[in-house]
C-alpha positions as CSV (number, residue, x, y, z in Angstrom):
1,M,124.7,-178.7,-24.4
2,D,128.3,-177.6,-24.4
3,Q,131.2,-179.7,-25.7
4,D,131.5,-181.6,-22.5
5,G,127.8,-182.6,-22.5
6,Q,127.0,-180.2,-19.7
7,L,123.6,-178.5,-19.5
8,T,123.8,-174.8,-20.3
9,F,121.3,-172.0,-19.6
10,N,120.4,-172.0,-23.3
11,D,119.2,-175.6,-22.9
12,D,116.8,-174.7,-20.1
13,P,113.3,-174.5,-21.7
14,L,111.8,-172.8,-18.7
15,L,114.4,-170.0,-18.8
16,T,113.8,-169.6,-22.5
17,G,110.0,-169.6,-22.0
18,S,110.0,-167.2,-19.1
19,N,112.2,-164.8,-21.0
20,E,109.7,-164.9,-23.9
21,A,106.9,-164.3,-21.5
22,F,108.7,-161.2,-20.0
23,R,109.2,-160.0,-23.6
24,L,105.5,-160.3,-24.3
25,I,104.7,-158.3,-21.1
26,E,107.1,-155.6,-22.2
27,E,105.3,-155.5,-25.5
28,G,101.9,-155.2,-23.8
29,N,100.8,-158.6,-25.1
30,F,99.4,-159.6,-21.8
31,F,97.0,-162.3,-23.0
32,A,99.8,-164.2,-24.7
33,A,102.0,-163.7,-21.7
34,V,99.4,-165.2,-19.4
35,E,99.0,-168.2,-21.6
36,K,102.7,-168.8,-21.9
37,L,103.3,-168.5,-18.1
38,D,100.3,-170.7,-17.4
39,T,101.9,-173.4,-19.6
40,L,105.3,-173.0,-17.9
41,M,103.8,-173.2,-14.4
42,S,102.0,-176.4,-15.2
43,S,105.5,-177.8,-15.8
44,N,107.2,-176.3,-12.8
45,P,105.1,-174.0,-10.6
46,D,108.1,-173.1,-8.4
47,Y,110.4,-172.0,-11.2
48,P,111.8,-168.5,-10.2
49,G,109.9,-165.6,-11.6
50,L,106.9,-167.5,-13.1
51,A,104.4,-166.7,-10.4
52,E,105.4,-163.0,-10.3
53,G,105.1,-162.8,-14.1
54,Y,101.7,-164.5,-14.1
55,R,100.3,-162.1,-11.5
56,A,101.7,-159.0,-13.3
57,A,100.5,-160.1,-16.7
58,K,97.0,-161.0,-15.3
59,F,96.7,-157.6,-13.6
60,W,97.2,-155.8,-16.9
61,Q,95.3,-158.3,-19.0
62,N,92.2,-157.3,-17.1
63,R,92.8,-153.7,-18.1
64,K,94.0,-154.2,-21.7
65,K,90.5,-153.9,-23.2
66,T,89.9,-150.5,-21.5
67,I,93.3,-149.3,-22.7
68,E,92.5,-150.2,-26.3
69,E,89.1,-148.5,-26.1
70,L,90.3,-145.2,-24.8
71,N,91.0,-142.2,-27.1
72,P,94.6,-141.8,-28.1
73,G,96.4,-139.1,-26.2
74,R,95.8,-137.9,-22.7
75,D,92.9,-140.2,-21.8
76,T,95.0,-143.3,-22.4
77,A,98.2,-141.8,-20.8
78,D,96.4,-140.7,-17.7
79,F,94.6,-144.1,-17.4
80,L,97.9,-145.9,-17.6
81,M,99.5,-143.7,-15.0
82,K,96.6,-144.1,-12.6
83,Q,96.6,-147.9,-13.1
84,W,100.4,-147.9,-12.6
85,E,99.8,-146.4,-9.1
86,E,97.3,-149.2,-8.4
87,F,99.8,-151.8,-9.7
88,T,102.6,-150.5,-7.5
89,S,100.4,-151.1,-4.5
90,Y,99.4,-154.5,-5.7
91,A,103.1,-155.3,-6.4
92,E,104.0,-154.3,-2.8
93,E,101.3,-156.6,-1.5
94,K,102.3,-159.5,-3.7
95,D,106.1,-159.0,-3.4
96,L,106.5,-158.2,-7.1
97,S,108.5,-155.0,-6.7
98,G,111.9,-155.1,-8.4
99,S,111.1,-158.4,-10.1
100,T,111.8,-159.0,-13.8
101,A,108.1,-159.0,-14.5
102,Y,107.6,-155.7,-12.6
103,N,110.4,-154.0,-14.7
104,S,108.9,-155.4,-17.9
105,V,105.5,-153.9,-17.0
106,M,107.2,-150.6,-16.1
107,R,108.9,-150.3,-19.5
108,Y,105.6,-151.0,-21.3
109,I,103.6,-148.6,-19.2
110,F,105.9,-145.6,-19.3
111,F,106.9,-146.1,-22.9
112,T,103.2,-146.3,-23.9
113,A,102.2,-143.4,-21.7
114,S,105.0,-141.2,-23.1
115,E,103.8,-141.9,-26.6
116,H,100.3,-140.8,-25.7
117,Y,101.5,-137.7,-23.8
118,K,103.3,-136.7,-27.0
119,I,100.1,-137.0,-28.9
120,A,98.3,-135.0,-26.3
121,F,100.9,-132.3,-26.3
122,N,100.8,-131.9,-30.1
123,D,97.0,-131.7,-30.0
124,R,96.8,-129.0,-27.2
125,E,96.9,-125.2,-27.4
126,N,96.4,-124.3,-23.8
127,P,99.8,-123.3,-22.3
128,T,98.9,-124.4,-18.8
129,D,97.8,-127.8,-20.1
130,N,100.9,-128.1,-22.2
131,F,103.1,-127.5,-19.2
132,T,101.4,-130.3,-17.3
133,L,101.7,-132.7,-20.3
134,L,105.4,-131.9,-20.6
135,L,106.0,-132.6,-16.9
136,Q,104.2,-135.9,-17.2
137,L,106.2,-136.7,-20.4
138,G,109.4,-135.9,-18.6
139,T,108.5,-138.2,-15.7
140,C,107.8,-141.1,-18.1
141,F,111.2,-140.6,-19.8
142,L,112.9,-140.4,-16.5
143,R,111.3,-143.7,-15.4
144,L,112.6,-145.3,-18.6
145,G,116.1,-144.0,-18.0
146,E,115.8,-141.9,-21.2
147,Y,117.7,-139.0,-19.6
148,A,118.4,-137.0,-22.8
149,H,114.7,-137.0,-23.7
150,T,113.8,-136.1,-20.1
151,I,116.1,-133.1,-20.3
152,E,114.8,-132.1,-23.7
153,A,111.1,-132.1,-22.6
154,L,111.7,-130.5,-19.2
155,E,114.1,-127.8,-20.4
156,Y,111.5,-126.8,-23.0
157,A,108.9,-126.7,-20.3
158,R,111.1,-124.6,-18.0
159,S,112.1,-122.1,-20.7
160,S,108.7,-121.8,-22.4
161,Y,106.4,-121.9,-19.4
162,R,107.6,-121.7,-15.8
163,S,109.8,-123.5,-13.3
164,N,108.6,-125.4,-10.4
165,A,110.2,-127.6,-7.7
166,F,109.1,-130.9,-9.2
167,L,110.3,-130.1,-12.7
168,L,113.7,-128.8,-11.4
169,A,114.2,-131.9,-9.3
170,L,113.6,-134.1,-12.3
171,L,116.1,-132.1,-14.3
172,G,118.6,-132.4,-11.5
173,E,118.1,-136.2,-11.5
174,A,118.4,-136.4,-15.3
175,Y,121.6,-134.2,-15.5
176,F,123.1,-136.3,-12.7
177,H,122.7,-139.5,-14.8
178,K,124.2,-137.6,-17.8
179,N,127.2,-136.9,-15.6
180,D,126.7,-133.1,-15.6
181,I,127.1,-132.9,-11.8
182,P,127.3,-129.1,-11.4
183,K,124.1,-128.5,-13.4
184,S,122.4,-131.3,-11.5
185,L,123.3,-129.8,-8.1
186,L,122.3,-126.4,-9.2
187,Y,118.8,-127.6,-10.3
188,F,118.4,-129.7,-7.1
189,R,119.3,-126.7,-4.9
190,E,116.9,-124.4,-6.7
191,A,114.2,-127.0,-6.5
192,F,114.5,-127.3,-2.7
193,L,114.4,-123.5,-2.5
194,I,111.1,-123.2,-4.4
195,D,109.2,-125.9,-2.5
196,P,110.6,-129.1,-1.0
197,S,107.1,-130.5,-0.5
198,E,106.6,-130.7,-4.3
199,I,109.5,-133.1,-4.8
200,D,108.9,-136.8,-5.1
201,L,111.9,-138.5,-3.6
202,T,110.9,-141.9,-4.9
203,L,112.0,-140.6,-8.3
204,I,115.3,-139.4,-7.1
205,K,118.2,-141.8,-7.3
206,A,121.1,-139.3,-7.5
207,R,123.8,-140.1,-5.1
208,P,124.3,-136.5,-3.7
209,I,120.7,-136.4,-2.5
210,H,120.9,-139.9,-0.9
211,D,124.1,-138.9,0.8
212,I,122.4,-135.9,2.3
213,I,119.4,-138.0,3.4
214,A,121.8,-140.5,5.1
215,I,123.5,-137.6,7.0
216,I,120.1,-136.2,8.1
217,K,119.0,-139.7,9.4
218,Q,122.3,-140.1,11.2
219,E,122.5,-136.7,12.8
220,N,118.7,-136.0,13.3
221,P,116.7,-139.2,13.0
222,E,113.7,-137.5,14.6
223,I,113.1,-135.4,11.4
224,E,110.0,-136.6,9.7
225,D,110.1,-134.9,6.3
226,V,113.8,-134.9,5.2
227,R,112.9,-132.9,2.1
228,E,112.7,-129.7,4.1
229,W,116.2,-130.2,5.5
230,I,118.0,-131.5,2.5
231,P,119.1,-128.0,1.3
232,I,120.3,-127.1,4.8
233,Y,122.5,-130.2,5.2
234,G,123.5,-130.1,1.6
235,F,124.9,-126.6,2.3
236,L,126.5,-127.4,5.6
237,H,128.3,-130.5,4.3
238,D,129.3,-128.7,1.1
239,I,127.4,-131.1,-1.1
240,F,125.4,-128.2,-2.7
241,Y,128.6,-126.4,-3.6
242,V,127.4,-124.9,-6.9
243,K,126.1,-121.3,-6.6
244,R,123.6,-119.6,-8.8
245,H,124.1,-116.0,-9.9
246,L,121.1,-114.0,-8.7
247,N,119.6,-111.1,-10.5
248,S,118.3,-108.0,-8.6
249,Q,114.7,-109.3,-9.0
250,Q,115.5,-112.6,-7.4
251,V,117.4,-110.9,-4.5
252,E,114.4,-108.7,-3.8
253,Q,112.1,-111.7,-3.9
254,L,114.3,-113.5,-1.4
255,K,114.3,-110.5,0.9
256,R,110.5,-110.3,0.8
257,E,110.1,-114.0,1.5
258,I,112.5,-113.8,4.4
259,Y,110.6,-110.8,5.8
260,T,107.3,-112.7,5.6
261,L,108.8,-115.8,7.2
262,E,110.4,-113.8,10.0
263,Q,107.1,-112.1,10.7
264,N,105.4,-115.5,11.1
265,Y,108.3,-117.0,13.0
266,Q,108.2,-114.2,15.6
267,T,104.5,-114.8,16.3
268,M,104.5,-118.6,16.5
269,S,104.8,-120.7,19.7
270,K,107.7,-123.0,20.2
271,D,105.4,-126.0,19.7
272,R,104.0,-124.6,16.5
273,I,107.5,-123.8,15.2
274,R,108.6,-127.4,16.0
275,T,105.7,-129.0,14.1
276,S,106.0,-126.6,11.1
277,N,108.4,-126.3,8.2
278,I,109.2,-122.6,8.9
279,V,112.7,-123.1,10.4
280,P,114.3,-125.0,7.5
281,R,112.6,-122.7,4.9
282,L,113.8,-119.6,6.7
283,I,117.3,-120.9,7.1
284,N,117.4,-122.0,3.4
285,K,116.5,-118.5,2.2
286,Y,119.1,-117.0,4.5
287,L,121.7,-119.4,3.1
288,W,121.0,-118.2,-0.5
289,M,121.4,-114.6,0.7
290,L,124.6,-115.5,2.5
291,D,126.0,-116.9,-0.8
292,Y,124.9,-113.7,-2.6
293,F,126.8,-111.4,-0.2
294,E,129.8,-113.7,0.1
295,F,130.4,-114.6,-3.5
296,Q,128.4,-112.3,-5.8
297,N,128.1,-108.9,-4.1
298,Y,130.4,-108.9,-1.1
299,D,129.1,-107.1,1.9
300,F,130.7,-107.8,5.2
301,E,128.0,-106.2,7.3
302,S,125.2,-108.2,5.6
303,I,127.2,-111.4,6.0
304,A,127.7,-110.7,9.7
305,D,123.9,-110.0,10.2
306,I,122.9,-113.2,8.4
307,R,125.5,-115.1,10.5
308,S,124.1,-113.8,13.7
309,R,120.5,-114.6,12.7
310,L,121.4,-118.2,11.7
311,L,123.2,-118.7,15.0
312,A,120.1,-117.4,16.8
313,I,117.8,-119.7,14.9
314,D,119.9,-122.9,15.3
315,R,123.2,-122.4,17.2
316,D,123.9,-126.2,17.3
317,K,124.1,-126.4,13.6
318,F,125.8,-123.2,12.7
319,E,128.3,-122.5,15.4
320,P,130.5,-125.5,14.3
321,Y,130.0,-124.4,10.6
322,F,131.1,-120.8,11.2
323,K,134.1,-121.9,13.3
324,N,135.4,-123.8,10.3
325,K,134.8,-120.8,7.9
326,P,137.4,-118.2,8.8
327,G,135.9,-115.5,6.7
328,L,132.5,-115.9,8.4
329,S,133.6,-116.5,12.0
């Protein structure tokens, strides 16, 4: 009670009890959480959050014995991640997504999985396997909002092993939340150059990416896979304004990829072109080359050639763009 004799939230035993139950879920003590929630629901079955908490705790209670019997390391971590996928489907079906119980489970699962992926990484010597483990570890950290740890794990993976689109997109997301926007945009743009289909947009909350998606849906709602067109619209609307310095090897690789895509493009029917991803991928590589010749190694003739080719591929998009770019018109 407060001084006026009014009931406060601290006096609500159901609120106190439900908060305790959610804490037990976050700790992975699902048996105790189920018992606690069962007792609370016997008092008031309609109290907000109790039913969701009970369903979530019961789901993981049924798996707790298996979790405890698995070997520490990757076996446990992979099992948790697989069961998390099943839980997300269950949560959608039971309308648990976004609830306090759902978030409590998420923190337990990804924290526990990350600890076991660390064990697995320290026990492995296979470089390929280590890369996969680091990618999974980075994903867990990102889900937990541990952006500094995400960056640490994934920068190590990028520098020690190889870069891939999924990894770079996760780094872009982590750097965005650390407020390093230029580096975030650079990693996002590079990720969408490598392979848009590898990027899991459900993990991406960064505003620039969602701004681009909103533009795509407004201007071209018929596009089915927005991932392929994100780098194009990000360029056209100057959201991907950060440019990477390309070395000679990267330039030559881009030229080879453009040549191969052009060869395929020229032999495809209009229907096949429309149902494939060849147009956005070809345009994207041309845009990287356009940046190279405009900002890094100025070549008016090459700029003019790329401009003409982009207009031939998609005049509706690029004619307005070039009209607003005096140096390219």
